[in-house]
C-alpha atoms as one frame of an Amber mdcrd trajectory, in Angstrom:
protein
  -0.032   0.158   0.048   1.440   3.322  -0.956   2.131   6.135   1.350  -1.000
   8.312   1.836  -3.262   5.951   0.218  -6.051   5.727   2.745  -9.160   7.088
   1.257 -11.176   6.533   4.293 -10.586   7.009   8.000  -8.515   4.224   9.600
 -10.765   1.925  11.697  -9.285   1.460  15.282 -10.468  -0.779  18.039  -9.308
   0.427  21.359  -8.447  -1.351  24.475  -7.832   0.437  27.772  -9.030   1.850
  31.113  -9.199   5.276  32.770  -5.572   6.745  32.550  -3.669   6.230  29.422
  -6.733   5.312  27.382  -8.476   8.407  28.683  -5.874  10.608  26.942  -5.657
   8.114  23.735  -9.582   8.285  23.189  -9.805  11.863  23.881  -6.873  12.743
  21.289  -8.332  10.356  18.764 -12.307  10.821  19.057 -12.420  14.126  16.781
  -9.294  13.022  14.359 -11.051  13.121  10.874  -7.980  10.615   9.967  -9.619
   7.766  12.148 -12.942   6.352  13.172 -13.192   4.632  16.563 -15.081   1.404
  15.954 -15.196   0.080  19.458 -13.597   0.037  22.797 -12.920  -2.725  25.391
 -12.421  -1.366  28.999 -13.754  -1.007  32.434 -17.518  -0.222  33.127 -18.074
   3.075  35.237 -18.520   2.259  38.923 -21.608   0.520  39.674 -23.930   1.114
  42.606 -21.973  -1.588  44.627 -18.547   0.388  44.242 -20.099   3.752  44.704
 -21.559   2.504  48.009 -18.106   1.094  49.079 -16.484   4.544  48.221 -19.229
   6.212  50.195 -18.530   3.803  53.145 -14.782   4.637  52.955 -15.511   8.264
  53.173 -17.672   7.852  56.256 -15.001   5.716  57.909 -12.351   8.415  57.179
 -14.682  11.201  58.507 -15.146   9.321  61.597 -11.613   8.639  61.967 -12.263
   4.546  61.880  -8.915   2.877  61.069  -9.303   0.429  58.404  -8.453  -0.400
  54.757  -9.634   2.779  53.498  -8.029   5.106  55.963  -4.791   4.921  54.183
  -6.341   5.800  50.545  -5.401   9.450  49.529  -6.038   9.849  45.908  -5.925
   7.916  42.587  -3.241   9.456  40.140  -5.775   8.898  37.143  -8.768  10.131
  39.251  -8.947  13.273  37.158  -8.940  11.453  33.756 -11.974  11.182  32.072
 -13.707   7.868  31.992 -13.090   6.150  28.588 -16.431   4.143  28.738 -18.541
   7.017  29.401 -17.089   9.194  26.688 -17.082   6.436  24.031 -20.667   5.621
  24.911 -21.740   9.117  24.538 -20.277   9.324  21.093 -22.179   6.157  20.051
 -19.076   3.860  20.190 -19.850   0.183  21.051 -18.165  -0.676  24.381 -17.283
  -4.257  25.666 -16.412  -5.093  29.401 -12.934  -6.194  30.346 -14.093  -9.732
  31.237 -15.269 -10.379  27.795 -12.020 -10.106  26.051 -11.351 -13.997  25.881
 -14.922 -15.067  24.821 -15.717 -16.120  21.340 -18.681 -13.537  21.426 -16.138
 -10.765  21.772 -13.720 -11.967  19.148 -16.819 -11.942  16.674 -17.517  -8.336
  17.599 -14.129  -7.199  16.965 -14.277  -9.071  13.574 -17.682  -7.541  12.800
 -16.111  -4.076  13.357 -13.577  -4.596  10.748 -10.929  -2.781  12.272  -7.604
  -1.612  10.596  -5.679  -1.442  13.894  -6.139  -2.628  17.446  -4.602   0.036
  19.930  -3.910  -0.759  23.458  -3.151   1.581  26.312  -3.618   0.527  30.053
  -5.117  -2.767  29.407  -4.586  -5.035  32.420  -5.265  -8.441  30.521  -3.338
 -10.436  27.948  -5.269 -10.252  24.706  -5.803 -13.620  22.906  -4.206 -14.539
  19.653  -7.586 -14.969  18.174  -8.108 -11.228  18.721  -4.868 -10.163  17.980
  -4.912 -11.546  14.453  -8.112  -9.737  13.585  -7.037  -6.335  12.514  -6.207
  -5.525   8.870  -3.030  -3.971   9.568  -1.495  -4.267  12.980  -2.265  -4.438
  16.718  -0.290  -1.495  18.678   0.334  -1.453  22.576   1.578   1.739  24.275
   3.526   0.599  27.143   4.743   3.294  29.689   8.475   2.468  29.919  11.460
   2.203  27.533  11.325  -1.306  26.440  12.793  -3.778  27.120  13.326  -2.243
  30.429  10.299  -2.697  32.928   8.122  -5.064  31.416   4.957  -5.620  33.310
   1.790  -3.994  34.621   3.210  -1.430  36.971   6.554  -0.218  35.498   6.614
   3.157  36.849   6.410   2.080  40.382   9.607   0.209  40.035  11.081   3.224
  38.093  10.621   5.098  41.162  11.477   2.410  43.577  14.733   1.954  41.855
  15.490   5.815  41.926  15.691   5.962  38.249  15.525   9.287  36.320  14.097
   8.195  32.994  11.054   6.533  31.965   8.924   6.830  28.568   6.217   5.560
  26.273   7.177   2.413  23.780   4.911   1.686  20.986   5.265  -1.988  20.012
   3.577  -4.576  18.075   0.852  -6.574  19.976   1.544 -10.329  20.206   0.763
 -13.106  22.286   3.095 -12.219  25.250   3.324  -9.195  27.574   5.614  -6.284
  26.222   7.792  -8.405  23.787   6.562  -7.327  20.154   8.716  -5.301  17.723
   9.119  -1.738  18.734   7.461   0.987  16.458   8.742   3.853  18.441  10.001
   5.339  21.968   9.256   8.760  23.550  11.667   8.926  26.625  10.437  10.931
  29.743  12.852  12.584  32.103  12.094  12.582  35.892  13.476  14.550  38.604
  14.944  13.291  41.889  12.326  13.211  44.523   9.293  12.434  42.074   6.799
  10.361  43.255   4.769   7.408  41.046   1.982   9.880  40.384   4.552  12.563
  39.089   5.982   9.904  36.875   2.446   8.970  35.536   1.590  12.677  34.960
   4.553  12.955  32.585   3.734   9.963  30.792   0.056  11.265  30.344   1.587
  14.685  29.040   3.472  12.909  26.317   0.636  10.645  25.101  -0.962  13.033
  22.611   2.518  13.326  20.870   2.722   9.533  20.706  -0.792   9.032  19.317
  -0.669  11.934  16.894   2.891  10.360  15.546   1.389   6.858  15.416  -1.798
   7.925  13.274   0.496   9.887  11.054   2.671   7.099  10.502  -0.099   4.687
   9.982  -2.255   6.950   7.688   1.063   7.197   5.484   2.132   3.638   5.767
   5.442   4.500   7.577   5.508   2.359  10.779   9.144   0.673  11.300   9.480
  -2.258  13.365  12.698  -2.949  15.471  12.745  -6.332  16.957  13.303  -6.339
  20.924  16.275  -8.228  22.213  14.485 -11.086  24.234  17.519 -11.365  26.504
  17.376  -7.923  27.620  15.299  -5.897  30.131  13.290  -7.665  32.889   9.782
  -8.567  33.818   8.610  -7.111  36.960   5.559  -8.446  39.189   2.723  -6.078
  39.779   3.560  -3.501  42.445   1.397  -4.206  45.278   0.975  -6.156  48.343
   4.269  -6.778  49.936   6.177  -4.676  47.395   4.262  -1.649  49.129   5.905
  -2.497  52.442   8.921  -0.813  54.029  11.865  -3.010  54.451  13.825  -1.430
  57.591  16.985  -3.108  56.620  16.961  -1.147  53.404  19.136   1.986  53.298
  17.811   5.403  54.041  17.685   6.380  50.343  15.800   2.963  49.568  12.992
   3.801  52.046  12.685   7.193  50.871  11.912   5.736  47.320   9.638   2.927
  48.798   7.383   5.817  49.950   7.541   7.739  46.573   6.729   4.455  44.789
   3.172   4.476  46.360   2.231   8.046  46.215  -0.235   9.609  45.635  -2.598
   6.664  46.111  -1.103   5.902  49.519   2.057   5.815  51.524   4.353   2.822
  51.979   3.124   0.291  54.575   4.497  -1.001  57.710   3.559  -2.044  61.197
   4.475  -1.156  64.821   3.117  -2.724  68.012   0.686  -4.578  65.958  -0.917
  -1.568  64.291  -0.648  -1.092  60.483   0.757   2.239  59.747   1.128   4.196
  56.440   4.281   6.210  55.894   4.104   9.130  53.528   7.460  10.718  53.643
  10.642  10.318  55.306  14.107  12.133  55.082  17.481  10.640  55.864  19.305
  11.358  59.155  22.642  13.062  58.718  25.275  12.119  60.021  24.711   8.297
  60.436  23.471   7.039  63.870  25.094   4.418  66.070  24.463   0.841  65.208
  20.802  -0.516  66.096  18.415  -2.998  65.202  16.699  -1.810  61.876  13.207
  -0.476  62.656  13.908   0.839  66.086  12.600   4.041  67.013  15.681   5.750
  68.609  14.263   9.234  69.744  12.108  12.062  68.754  13.931  15.009  66.911
  13.778  18.593  68.018  10.290  18.812  66.173   8.828  15.927  67.812   9.048
  13.578  64.648  10.290   9.916  65.077  13.783   9.118  64.176  13.935   5.259
  62.982  17.016   3.127  62.282  17.488   1.108  59.043  20.264  -0.407  57.057
  23.898   0.251  57.032  23.572   2.138  60.304  21.625   4.813  58.818  18.295
   6.392  60.084  15.294   8.249  58.876  13.208  10.795  60.438   9.358   9.997
  59.626   7.816  13.448  58.408   4.347  12.580  57.389   1.881   9.504  57.701
  -1.289   8.716  56.008  -4.303   8.249  58.329  -8.130   8.702  57.867  -7.841
   9.544  54.370  -5.304  12.526  54.610  -1.649  13.195  54.734  -0.666  14.069
  58.382   2.299  15.426  60.258   4.250  12.653  62.278   5.019  15.030  65.034
   3.603  13.747  68.137   2.113  10.614  66.423   1.500   8.401  69.625   2.226
   4.832  67.913   5.741   6.011  67.498   7.279   6.230  70.948  11.117   5.801
  71.444  12.016   2.309  72.247   9.472   0.640  69.962  10.338  -0.985  66.882
   8.555  -1.456  63.310   7.999  -5.002  62.341   9.829  -6.481  59.497   8.220
  -6.383  55.945   6.128  -9.498  55.258   7.748 -12.242  53.296   6.713 -13.486
  49.781   4.112 -16.041  51.196   2.475 -13.716  53.711
């Protein structure tokens, strides 16, 4: 097919949820070069989910400790809901759970897409669907592949203290994040940035990514570069035990552990049998005398706890999360000198 030979709009079928797909759909929906022929994503919150959210709000307001009291905000909370936007524009929407059904494959086939475009989709799309588009399936992955394959790459980028991430457009195949690279857009990060800050910079770069891919697709100029199968790494979803503080880590590592969970929550820990959520810490300088990691050594001049960690270092806990808000750790009764934070749970806990 020659460059610029598309006489009619590119037919694109979308896969994604609130966040990346919000930006992609908003960019494409009024682009005369394309026609959105379907969306597979998450339904808007139903009655039960809204009821749970309301119960959590009441729990926080009444200062009742529980799973909701350490939730602050969703980094994608301000993004438009793709399902809602698509429905308003008459685009057929399909729920996440249908992606592996024969009925869904038939719906995609009947939509006759030229391109499948995936952004922020949490499930592996079966080969029976990947093979359906006339031209190609494309996934937008929020890291510079082959680095940081997996579903939560930028939490790991922040946890590792790295200062670069990005967006990779790659060919959709039957594995996660392994297809030929079509293009990469680096995103620089600053020291001290949180996971949410990294996601904001990714979102800001996505319109350029979408515009470039549409232009290259319309003009038949997509170029493929195979990935090195032995390079990069797969990382597990960053949740559960990964969000807990390992007090035997360095002071710098504990700083990054907190940043990797924000702004949705802080890093988790436990003291005296009580769960705690730590929003921010700062390293203590100079290093302290050797002590068991996690021991509350003292209160500093402001009344905030000083806690020992690995390599005979220490951190001062500045802020905690409780009752749905970030709060000063000054005078927090649970952090008395002589107490000790418990070790992080193991992989089977």
